[in-house]
ZAKE-284468 format. One line per field, with one value per residue (C-alpha): residue in three letters; residue number from 1; x negated, z negated, y negated. Coordinates in steps of 0.02 Angstrom, whole numbers, plus 32768, in hexadecimal, padded with zeros to 4 digits. Each point is the difference from the previous one (the first is absolute). Layout:
r = (ALA_...)
k = (NUM_...)
X = (X_...)
Z = (Z_...)
Y = (Y_...)
This chain:
r = (MET_LYS_HIS_LEU_GLN_THR_PHE_GLN_LEU_PRO_GLN_SER_VAL_THR_THR_SER_SER_THR_ASP_ILE_GLN_LEU_ALA_ARG_ASP_MET_ILE_HIS_ALA_TRP_ARG_GLN_ASP_GLY_ILE_PHE_GLN_VAL_ALA_VAL_ASN_SER_GLU_GLN_HIS_MET_LYS_THR_GLU_ARG_ALA_PHE_HIS_ALA_SER_LYS_ARG_PHE_PHE_ARG_MET_PRO_LEU_GLU_LYS_LYS_SER_ARG_CYS_VAL_SER_ASP_LEU_SER_PHE_SER_GLY_TYR_VAL_ALA_CYS_GLY_GLU_GLU_ILE_THR_ALA_GLY_LYS_VAL_ASP_HIS_SER_GLU_ILE_PHE_THR_VAL_CYS_PRO_ASP_ILE_PRO_ASP_SER_ASP_TRP_ARG_VAL_LYS_GLU_GLY_TRP_PRO_CYS_HIS_GLY_PRO_VAL_PRO_TRP_PRO_ASP_GLN_ASP_TYR_GLU_LEU_ALA_MET_LYS_ALA_PHE_MET_LYS_SER_LEU_GLY_GLU_ILE_GLY_ASP_ASN_LEU_LEU_ARG_LEU_VAL_ALA_ILE_GLY_LEU_GLY_LEU_GLY_ASP_ILE_ASN_HIS_LEU_THR_ASP_VAL_THR_ARG_ASN_GLY_TRP_HIS_HIS_MET_ARG_VAL_LEU_ARG_PHE_ALA_SER_ALA_GLY_ALA_GLN_ALA_SER_SER_ARG_GLY_ILE_GLY_ALA_HIS_THR_ASP_TYR_GLY_LEU_LEU_VAL_ILE_ALA_ALA_GLN_GLU_ASP_ILE_PRO_GLY_LEU_TYR_VAL_ARG_PRO_PRO_VAL_ARG_GLY_GLU_LYS_ARG_CYS_ARG_ASN_TRP_LEU_PRO_GLU_GLU_SER_SER_ALA_GLY_MET_TYR_ASN_GLU_ILE_GLY_PRO_TRP_ASN_LEU_VAL_SER_PRO_MET_PRO_GLU_VAL_LEU_THR_VAL_PHE_PRO_GLY_ASP_ILE_LEU_GLN_PHE_LEU_THR_ASN_GLY_TYR_LEU_LEU_SER_THR_PRO_HIS_LYS_VAL_GLU_LEU_HIS_PRO_SER_LYS_GLU_ARG_TYR_ALA_LEU_ALA_TYR_PHE_HIS_GLU_PRO_ASP_PHE_ALA_ALA_LYS_ILE_THR_PRO_LEU_ASN_ALA_LYS_GLU_GLY_GLU_SER_ILE_HIS_TYR_GLY_THR_HIS_PHE_THR_ASN_MET_PHE_MET_ARG_CYS_TYR_PRO_ASP_ARG_SER_ALA_THR_ARG_ARG_ILE_THR_GLU_ASN_GLY_GLY_LEU_ALA_VAL_LEU_SER_ASP_MET_ARG_SER_GLU_ASP_ALA_LEU_PRO_VAL_ALA)
k = (1_2_3_4_5_6_7_8_9_10_11_12_13_14_15_16_17_18_19_20_21_22_23_24_25_26_27_28_29_30_31_32_33_34_35_36_37_38_39_40_41_42_43_44_45_46_47_48_49_50_51_52_53_54_55_56_57_58_59_60_61_62_63_64_65_66_67_68_69_70_71_72_73_74_75_76_77_78_79_80_81_82_83_84_85_86_87_88_89_90_91_92_93_94_95_96_97_98_99_100_101_102_103_104_105_106_107_108_109_110_111_112_113_114_115_116_117_118_119_120_121_122_123_124_125_126_127_128_129_130_131_132_133_134_135_136_137_138_139_140_141_142_143_144_145_146_147_148_149_150_151_152_153_154_155_156_157_158_159_160_161_162_163_164_165_166_167_168_169_170_171_172_173_174_175_176_177_178_179_180_181_182_183_184_185_186_187_188_189_190_191_192_193_194_195_196_197_198_199_200_201_202_203_204_205_206_207_208_209_210_211_212_213_214_215_216_217_218_219_220_221_222_223_224_225_226_227_228_229_230_231_232_233_234_235_236_237_238_239_240_241_242_243_244_245_246_247_248_249_250_251_252_253_254_255_256_257_258_259_260_261_262_263_264_265_266_267_268_269_270_271_272_273_274_275_276_277_278_279_280_281_282_283_284_285_286_287_288_289_290_291_292_293_294_295_296_297_298_299_300_301_302_303_304_305_306_307_308_309_310_311_312_313_314_315_316_317_318_319_320_321_322_323_324_325_326_327_328_329_330_331_332_333_334_335_336_337_338_339_340_341_342_343_344_345_346_347_348_349_350)
X = (2104_8040_8051_807E_803F_80A2_8084_8098_8093_8079_80B8_802A_7F8B_7FF8_7F89_7FB3_7F45_7FF2_8059_7F9F_7F5C_8041_8033_7F54_7FAB_8069_7FD5_7F47_800B_804A_7F7F_7F74_8038_8094_8067_8030_806B_8095_8029_80AE_806E_8043_80A3_7FA7_7F87_8093_804B_7F55_7FEE_80AF_7FDB_7F5D_8060_8083_7F77_7FA5_80A3_802A_7F57_8001_80A0_7FF4_7FCA_80A3_8063_7F8E_8003_80BE_7FEC_7FE4_806A_800E_8049_7F77_7F4D_8036_7FDA_7F7E_7F58_7FA4_7F44_7FA9_8092_7FB3_7F68_7F89_7F8B_8017_7FD9_8077_8029_8011_8093_80B2_8079_80B5_802B_808D_8042_809C_8091_8083_80A1_8042_8093_7F94_801C_7F44_7FFD_809C_7FB1_7F62_7F82_7F61_7FBE_80A8_8055_8013_7F6F_7FFE_7FF0_7FD4_806F_8050_7F7B_7F7A_806A_8020_7F4A_7FBE_8088_7FDF_7F43_8016_807A_7F86_7F72_806D_800B_7F43_7FE7_8065_7FA3_7F5A_8036_8033_7F53_7FB0_8064_7FBC_7F50_800B_803D_80A4_8060_80A0_7FEA_8089_7FAF_7FCA_8094_806F_7FA7_8030_80B6_805E_7F53_7FDE_7FA9_7FCB_7F87_7F90_7FFD_7F5D_7FAF_7F4D_7FC6_7F54_7F73_7FD9_7FB2_803D_7F80_8037_8021_8067_80A7_802C_7F88_7FD1_808C_805B_80B8_8078_806D_7FFB_7FD2_7FCA_801F_7FC0_7FF7_7F83_7FE5_7F5B_7FB4_7F92_8000_8034_7F73_8015_7F90_7FE1_7FF6_7F54_7FBC_7FFC_8054_808A_80A8_807A_80A7_805A_80A8_7FC2_8017_7F50_7FB2_8009_7FAC_8011_7F56_7FAA_7F5E_8033_7F4A_7FB0_7FF3_802B_808C_8032_804F_808E_7FF3_80A9_803E_8097_809F_7FCA_8032_7F86_8030_7FB8_8033_803F_7FF7_8094_7FB2_7F5E_8068_8064_7F63_7F9D_7F81_7FE2_803E_7FC5_805D_7F9E_7FB9_800E_7FF0_8019_7F85_8038_7FC7_7F91_806D_809E_809D_802A_80A2_8021_8092_7FE7_8088_800F_8053_803E_8059_80B4_8009_8047_7F83_7F8D_7F5D_7F9A_7F58_7FF5_7FA5_8058_7FCC_8089_8036_7FAF_807A_801F_80AF_7FF6_8079_7FA5_7F59_803C_804B_7F65_7F8C_8069_8018_7F43_7FDC_808A_800F_804F_8079_80BC_801F_7F81_8055_80AB_7FC7_7FB1_8093_8091_7FD1_7FB8_7F75_8084_8059_7F61_7FE7_80B0_7FD9_7F63_805A_8085_7FEA_7F9F_7FEB_7F6B_7F8B_7F57)
Z = (E4A6_80B0_8036_8087_8096_7FD6_8082_7FFC_8056_806C_7FC8_80A5_8077_80B6_8093_7FEC_8017_7F43_7FD2_8080_7FB2_7F51_8038_8049_7F63_7F90_8068_7FF9_7F44_7FEA_8071_7FA4_7F48_7FFF_7FA5_8005_7F9D_802A_7FA3_7FB2_7FE7_7F5A_800F_8024_7F70_7F89_8036_7FE8_7F53_7FD0_8038_7F9B_7F65_8014_8016_7F5E_7F9E_803B_7FDE_7F50_7FDA_7F94_8060_7FD0_805B_8099_800E_8017_80A0_8071_8090_8034_80A8_8039_7FCF_7FB7_7F4C_7F7C_8011_7F5C_7FEE_802E_8066_80A6_8040_808E_8043_7F62_7F85_7F93_8029_7F6F_803D_7FCE_8093_8025_80B4_805A_8093_8062_7F85_8049_7F9E_7FD8_8072_809B_8080_8007_7F45_800E_808F_7F9C_805B_7F9A_7FA8_800B_7F67_7F86_7FB1_7F40_7FDA_7F48_8004_8077_7FEF_8035_8094_803C_7FF2_8060_8086_801F_800B_8076_8070_801A_8022_8080_8061_7FF1_803A_809B_802F_7FE4_8072_8086_7FF9_8003_809E_8050_7FC5_8048_80A4_7FFB_8062_7F99_7F59_7FB5_8035_7F4C_7FA5_8064_7F9A_7F5B_8023_7F6B_7FBE_7F69_7FA6_7F4F_7F7C_7F74_7F64_7FA7_7F58_7FD7_7F4D_7FD4_8005_7F4A_7FB3_8088_804B_80AF_804F_808C_8021_80A4_8064_80B4_807D_8093_8000_8061_804A_8089_7FAB_7F4D_7FB5_7F4E_7F76_7F71_7F74_7FC9_7FBC_8080_801F_80B6_806C_80BB_807A_80A2_80A9_8013_80AC_8029_7F5D_800A_7FC1_7FC5_8054_7F59_8055_802A_7F7A_8014_7FE9_7F69_7FE0_7F41_7FB2_80A7_7FEE_7F4D_7FC3_80A5_8039_8044_7F90_7FF4_7F62_8036_7FA8_7FB7_804D_7FCA_8070_807D_8030_8041_8099_804D_8075_7FC7_804F_8072_8051_801C_8053_8068_8040_8020_7F80_8043_7F59_7F72_7F61_7F77_7F70_7F5A_7F45_7F5A_7F6F_7F52_7FB6_7F67_7F8B_8057_8046_80B5_8062_80BA_8076_809D_8083_8093_80A3_8051_8092_7FF5_7F9B_8099_807E_8069_8017_809E_8024_8076_807F_7FD3_8032_8019_7F57_7F93_7F83_7F49_7FB6_7F7E_7F81_8000_7FF0_7F6B_7FAB_8017_7FBF_7F62_7FDF_8015_7F85_7F81_8005_7F54_800D_7FF2_80AE_804A_7FA8_803E_80B2_7FFA_7FA9_8051_80B8_801F_8071_806C_8013_803D_8078_8045_8014_8064_8073_8023_8061_7F83_8024_8078_7FE8_8046)
Y = (887F_7FF7_7F5D_8030_7F9F_7FAA_7FDA_7F8C_8056_7F9A_7FFD_8057_8057_7FCD_801F_7F53_7FF1_7FDE_809F_8065_7FC5_8022_80AF_8023_7FBB_8075_809A_7FD1_7FEA_80AD_8052_7FA4_8004_8079_7F7B_7F47_7F85_7F98_7F61_7FF0_7F66_7FC5_805F_80A3_7FE1_7FE9_80A7_8053_7FB4_8039_80B0_8004_7FBD_808B_8080_7FCE_8000_80AE_804D_7FBA_8060_809E_809A_8057_7F77_7FFA_80BD_7FFD_7F9F_8097_803D_80B7_7FCC_7F8F_7FD5_7F5A_7FDA_800C_805D_8010_7FE5_80A2_8046_7FCD_8063_7FD4_8085_8069_7F76_7F9F_7F4C_7F83_7F9C_7FE6_7FEF_7FD3_8037_7FA0_805F_7FCE_7FEF_8075_801C_80AC_7FDD_7FED_808D_8023_8023_806F_8061_8021_7F93_8011_7F64_7FA9_7FBD_7F6E_7FAC_801D_7F48_7FD9_7F63_7F84_7F78_807D_8037_7F4E_7FCC_8098_7FF8_7F46_801B_8096_7FA3_7F6F_8079_8055_7F5F_7FE6_80B4_7FE6_7F63_8057_808D_7F88_7FB4_80AE_8026_7F63_8027_80AE_7FBD_8061_7F7E_8007_7FA9_806D_80A1_802C_7FB1_8076_8088_7FAC_7FDA_8049_802D_806D_7F6E_8026_7FC2_803E_7F8E_8022_7FE5_802E_8001_7FC2_8081_7FDF_8099_8077_8074_7FCF_7F55_804E_7FAC_8055_806D_7FDB_801F_7FB7_7FD8_806C_7F79_7F78_7F5D_7FD8_7F53_7FEC_7F7C_7FFD_7F86_7FB5_80A2_8057_80BB_8024_8046_801B_805F_7F9F_805E_804F_8020_80BA_8031_8086_7FC0_8082_8024_7FFF_8029_80B2_8086_803E_7F57_7F8B_7F59_8016_7FEA_7FE6_7F95_7FDA_7FF4_7FCF_7F49_7F88_7FCF_7F45_7FBC_7F8D_7F59_7FCC_7F5E_7F98_7FFE_8084_80AD_8087_8062_809F_8090_80A8_80AB_7FE3_7F67_8064_8088_7F84_7FA9_80A0_7FCC_7F51_7FBD_806F_8025_7FA6_8068_7FAD_8026_7FA9_7FF4_7FCE_7F5D_8018_7F9D_7FC3_8052_7FDF_7FF9_8016_800D_806D_7FF2_8078_7FC2_809D_8052_8041_80A3_805C_7FB5_806A_7FA1_8017_7FAD_7F6F_806F_809F_80AE_807F_8047_7F7D_7FB7_7FE5_800D_7F78_8046_80A8_7FA6_7F95_8097_806B_7F76_7FE8_80B8_8018_7F70_8034_80C0_8009_7F6E_8021_7FBB_807D_8092_7FC6_7FF2_80AF_8052_7FA8_8016_7F52_8046_8055_7F58_7FB4_8093_7FE0_7F4A_8023_8075_7F82_7F60_7F9C_7F46_7FF9_7F6D_7FDC)
């Protein structure tokens, strides 16, 4: 198992010599291991434990009840085991996706913005636990991005948090059954995550593997339609099993951060293997840009940009081609709405 570097974040980030050194150490850890950990305080740990408790209670509900928690407006809600496919192979994971909770009365929902709508919460306790956990991770995410800005020498510590103002932050609540007598121990196949920054919590059951940067190895530009990281290097080492540690969160870059930094920070490939005899739970939070933002690299070439809302929508439609939200976007003109957004003055961020 890989024992990762663990950092203690300051309550507020400054340009003190201590924070500058911390920022440089974080960047080095990502470029060496592809991932690091941050320690959490007792308050954050309580919110994490409450989210795990709510997760376990939900996944133990009857399938009929879980299956009602699906939205056709957004990609929020329940994903049954076997519904998600990576590189043509079935993943053995149950998921509840929490996207921004936007009421039907919101003007964006009324105007048909794709992926916008209410979360189909199973109950109020679940909603409160997940929202409290995500809010606290949003604060951690902003502090991490301020340190990344320092570590990259950007000058303005808020350069990257400007990207995530009103961000499309979301989360995947995951359950993995034990491998048991199954023919495959695959939980989720190798992939990179499509977003900016991933902050994840796992309990004491191991299963997460990450691929560190390898000198000279081609890393996929997963944001391009003709390239996909799904399944890449799945059976080829090195892969490091992340050792579960109490009261820490794991943090790694996603595709948008690779794009922003022109590949200086690489999106981290990862996969999940099922435990032989125990079920496993995890919470994967994504700290994201504004849905309407147009992302350009730090050293942009003319014409290089990613419209985040289009990127998010494409990734989820690719992952869930048969989901009701995908059908609604296709049939009700959601792609045309995205095209109009791209042709207008989207929020430029770099």
